[in-house]
C-alpha positions as CSV (number, residue, x, y, z in Angstrom):
1,M,18.6,11.6,4.2
2,I,16.9,9.2,6.6
3,H,15.1,10.7,9.6
4,L,14.5,8.6,12.7
5,K,11.3,9.6,14.4
6,S,11.0,10.4,18.1
7,R,8.4,8.7,20.3
8,Q,6.2,11.8,20.0
9,E,6.4,11.8,16.2
10,I,5.5,8.1,16.1
11,E,2.4,8.9,18.3
12,I,1.3,11.4,15.7
13,L,2.0,9.0,12.9
14,R,-0.1,6.5,14.8
15,E,-3.0,8.9,14.9
16,S,-2.7,9.6,11.2
17,N,-2.5,6.0,10.2
18,L,-5.5,5.0,12.4
19,I,-7.5,7.5,10.4
20,V,-6.3,5.7,7.3
21,H,-7.5,2.4,8.8
22,E,-10.9,3.9,9.5
23,V,-11.3,5.3,6.0
24,L,-10.2,2.0,4.4
25,T,-12.6,0.0,6.7
26,K,-15.5,2.2,5.5
27,L,-14.5,1.9,1.8
28,K,-14.2,-1.9,2.1
29,S,-17.7,-2.1,3.4
30,M,-18.9,-0.2,0.3
31,C,-17.1,-2.4,-2.2
32,Q,-20.0,-4.2,-3.8
33,P,-21.0,-4.8,-7.5
34,G,-22.6,-1.7,-9.0
35,I,-20.6,1.0,-7.1
36,T,-18.1,3.2,-9.0
37,T,-14.6,4.1,-7.9
38,L,-15.5,7.8,-8.1
39,E,-18.2,7.2,-5.4
40,L,-15.5,5.7,-3.2
41,D,-13.2,8.6,-3.8
42,R,-15.8,11.1,-2.8
43,V,-16.5,9.3,0.5
44,A,-12.7,9.1,1.2
45,E,-12.3,12.8,0.6
46,D,-15.3,13.7,2.8
47,M,-14.0,11.5,5.6
48,T,-10.5,13.0,5.3
49,L,-11.8,16.6,5.6
50,K,-14.1,15.5,8.5
51,Y,-10.9,14.3,10.4
52,R,-9.4,17.7,9.6
53,G,-6.8,16.1,7.4
54,R,-5.6,16.7,3.8
55,P,-5.7,14.1,1.1
56,A,-2.1,12.9,0.7
57,F,-2.3,12.0,-3.0
58,K,-4.5,14.7,-4.4
59,G,-2.3,17.2,-6.2
60,Y,0.8,15.1,-5.5
61,H,2.8,15.6,-8.7
62,G,-0.6,16.4,-10.2
63,F,-2.5,13.3,-9.3
64,P,-6.2,14.2,-9.6
65,A,-7.9,12.2,-6.8
66,T,-7.9,11.3,-3.1
67,L,-7.6,7.5,-3.7
68,C,-5.6,5.4,-6.1
69,T,-8.2,2.8,-7.3
70,S,-6.7,0.0,-9.4
71,I,-8.9,-2.8,-10.8
72,N,-7.9,-6.3,-11.9
73,E,-4.8,-5.9,-14.1
74,E,-4.2,-2.4,-12.9
75,V,-1.3,-2.5,-10.4
76,V,-1.2,0.9,-8.8
77,H,-2.1,4.6,-9.3
78,G,-5.5,4.0,-11.0
79,I,-7.6,7.1,-11.2
80,P,-11.1,7.0,-9.7
81,S,-13.8,7.2,-12.4
82,K,-17.4,6.3,-13.3
83,R,-16.4,2.8,-14.1
84,V,-18.8,0.4,-12.4
85,L,-17.3,-2.4,-10.3
86,R,-18.5,-5.9,-11.3
87,E,-18.9,-9.2,-9.6
88,G,-15.6,-11.0,-9.7
89,D,-13.4,-7.9,-9.9
90,I,-10.6,-7.1,-7.5
91,L,-10.0,-3.5,-6.4
92,S,-6.8,-2.2,-4.9
93,I,-7.4,0.9,-2.8
94,D,-4.4,3.0,-1.8
95,Y,-5.2,5.9,0.5
96,G,-3.1,8.5,2.4
97,I,-3.8,11.4,4.7
98,C,-1.7,14.3,6.0
99,Y,-2.8,14.9,9.6
100,R,-1.0,17.2,12.0
101,D,1.7,17.5,9.4
102,Y,2.5,13.8,9.3
103,Y,1.4,11.2,6.7
104,G,-0.5,8.0,7.0
105,D,-0.4,5.5,4.1
106,A,-1.9,2.1,3.6
107,A,-3.5,-0.1,0.9
108,V,-5.8,-3.1,0.6
109,T,-7.1,-5.2,-2.3
110,V,-10.8,-6.0,-2.0
111,P,-12.8,-8.7,-3.7
112,I,-16.0,-7.5,-5.4
113,G,-18.7,-10.0,-4.7
114,K,-17.6,-13.6,-5.3
115,I,-14.2,-13.9,-6.9
116,S,-12.4,-16.9,-8.4
117,E,-10.3,-19.3,-6.2
118,D,-7.2,-18.1,-8.2
119,L,-7.8,-14.5,-7.2
120,E,-8.6,-15.5,-3.6
121,F,-5.2,-17.2,-3.5
122,L,-3.5,-14.1,-5.0
123,L,-5.0,-11.8,-2.4
124,K,-4.1,-14.2,0.4
125,T,-0.5,-14.6,-0.7
126,T,0.0,-10.8,-1.2
127,Q,-1.3,-10.1,2.4
128,E,1.0,-12.9,3.7
129,C,3.9,-11.3,1.9
130,L,3.2,-8.0,3.6
131,M,3.0,-9.6,7.1
132,L,6.2,-11.7,6.5
133,G,8.0,-8.5,5.4
134,I,6.8,-6.7,8.5
135,Q,8.1,-9.5,10.8
136,Q,11.6,-8.7,9.5
137,A,11.3,-5.0,10.4
138,V,13.2,-5.3,13.7
139,P,16.4,-3.5,14.9
140,G,19.6,-5.1,13.7
141,N,18.1,-6.5,10.5
142,H,18.6,-4.9,7.1
143,L,16.2,-3.6,4.5
144,A,17.0,-6.7,2.3
145,D,15.6,-8.9,5.1
146,I,12.2,-7.4,4.5
147,S,12.7,-7.7,0.7
148,A,13.8,-11.3,0.9
149,A,10.8,-12.3,3.0
150,I,8.4,-10.8,0.5
151,Q,10.1,-12.1,-2.6
152,T,10.6,-15.6,-1.3
153,H,7.0,-16.2,-0.3
154,A,5.5,-14.7,-3.5
155,E,7.8,-16.7,-5.8
156,I,7.2,-20.0,-3.8
157,Q,3.5,-19.5,-4.5
158,G,4.1,-19.0,-8.2
159,F,3.7,-15.3,-8.4
160,S,5.9,-12.4,-9.5
161,L,6.7,-9.0,-7.9
162,V,6.5,-5.6,-9.5
163,K,10.0,-4.2,-9.5
164,E,9.4,-0.7,-10.8
165,F,7.5,0.4,-7.7
166,S,8.4,0.0,-4.1
167,G,7.8,0.9,-0.5
168,H,9.3,3.9,1.2
169,G,10.0,5.8,4.4
170,V,7.1,8.0,5.6
171,G,6.8,10.8,8.1
172,R,6.6,14.6,7.4
173,S,6.8,13.7,3.7
174,L,4.7,11.1,2.0
175,H,7.8,9.5,0.4
176,E,11.0,9.6,2.4
177,E,14.2,7.6,2.3
178,P,14.8,4.7,2.3
179,V,13.3,2.9,-0.7
180,V,11.9,-0.5,0.5
181,L,12.2,-2.9,-2.4
182,N,10.0,-6.0,-2.7
183,Y,12.8,-8.0,-4.1
184,V,16.5,-8.5,-3.3
185,A,18.8,-6.4,-5.3
186,N,22.5,-5.8,-4.7
187,G,23.6,-5.5,-1.1
188,R,21.7,-5.7,2.2
189,G,20.6,-2.1,2.4
190,I,20.7,0.0,5.6
191,Q,20.5,-1.5,9.0
192,L,17.1,-1.1,10.6
193,K,17.1,1.1,13.8
194,P,14.4,2.1,16.2
195,G,12.5,5.2,15.0
196,L,12.6,4.3,11.4
197,V,9.1,4.3,9.9
198,L,8.5,2.4,6.7
199,A,5.5,2.0,4.3
200,I,5.9,-1.7,3.3
201,E,3.8,-2.5,0.2
202,P,4.2,-5.6,-1.9
203,M,2.6,-5.5,-5.4
204,V,2.2,-9.1,-6.5
205,N,1.3,-10.2,-10.1
206,Q,-0.5,-13.4,-11.2
207,G,1.7,-13.5,-14.3
208,A,4.9,-11.9,-15.2
209,D,6.4,-8.9,-13.5
210,K,6.4,-6.6,-16.5
211,V,4.2,-3.5,-16.3
212,F,3.6,-0.3,-18.2
213,V,1.8,3.1,-17.7
214,L,-1.4,3.9,-19.6
215,K,-1.8,7.1,-21.6
216,D,-3.4,8.9,-18.6
217,G,0.2,9.1,-17.3
218,W,-0.7,7.4,-14.0
219,T,-2.4,4.0,-14.2
220,V,0.2,1.1,-14.1
221,V,-1.0,-2.2,-15.6
222,T,0.4,-5.6,-16.1
223,K,1.8,-6.2,-19.6
224,D,0.2,-9.6,-19.8
225,K,-3.2,-8.3,-18.5
226,K,-3.2,-10.7,-15.6
227,C,-4.4,-9.5,-12.2
228,S,-2.3,-7.8,-9.6
229,A,-2.8,-7.3,-5.8
230,H,-1.4,-4.7,-3.4
231,F,-1.4,-4.5,0.4
232,E,0.4,-1.9,2.5
233,H,1.0,-0.9,6.1
234,S,3.0,1.9,7.7
235,V,5.3,0.4,10.3
236,A,7.4,1.8,13.0
237,I,10.6,-0.1,14.0
238,T,10.8,-0.1,17.8
239,D,13.0,-1.9,20.4
240,D,9.9,-4.1,21.0
241,G,9.6,-5.1,17.4
242,P,7.5,-3.8,14.5
243,L,4.5,-1.6,15.4
244,I,1.9,-1.5,12.6
245,L,0.7,2.0,12.8
246,S,-2.2,1.5,10.3
247,L,-3.8,-1.3,12.5
248,P,-5.6,-0.8,15.8
249,E,-3.9,-2.7,18.7
């Protein structure tokens, strides 16, 4: 069931997502060669508790950490560890918080030191896919308009989109209806209405779209071992257009 949020609910979701922005901003500043993803996870959890929130991912279906940290060919759901980040890596950080009973959720992919031009282009394109998708999040459009904008741009640039994982509604639950595909499937999907809040999150691969899950039961990697990037914002659909909740005005 799809729940349209009231203005008051959107204000709380805004507060929750601005905390997400603050935490991700801090983590991005720490992403240098030599740091471990476990260190980043500890900082994220400390900040979450400082804001009197609860880590959204930790314990969710048994996930063991506050962050999802996915390096290079890891697409999503990587588990923080003592693995040291190295010059030339890319790191996708997905972070969520439950604050005042509402969820904030966003993701970024960060270069570690100097990265190759190919990877710079992957990150740039993925972020552009996200923003083009968000531009379509207006009343009267359909879910497929978001999907088409993301897919068209990624494929024009020579990349592929992960199809097994997608965006979603967000509110009192971390994952709500509807599913927000990053590619066009059958039909146009639901019509977008004011009060709908979506987590839009393209996952773009350098190579083919095929992925699989490692033996840890969580970490998703590209089958061809080529790199993947992931950017996400939580977005409220309003009469005035899309409101990106996880970005300051």
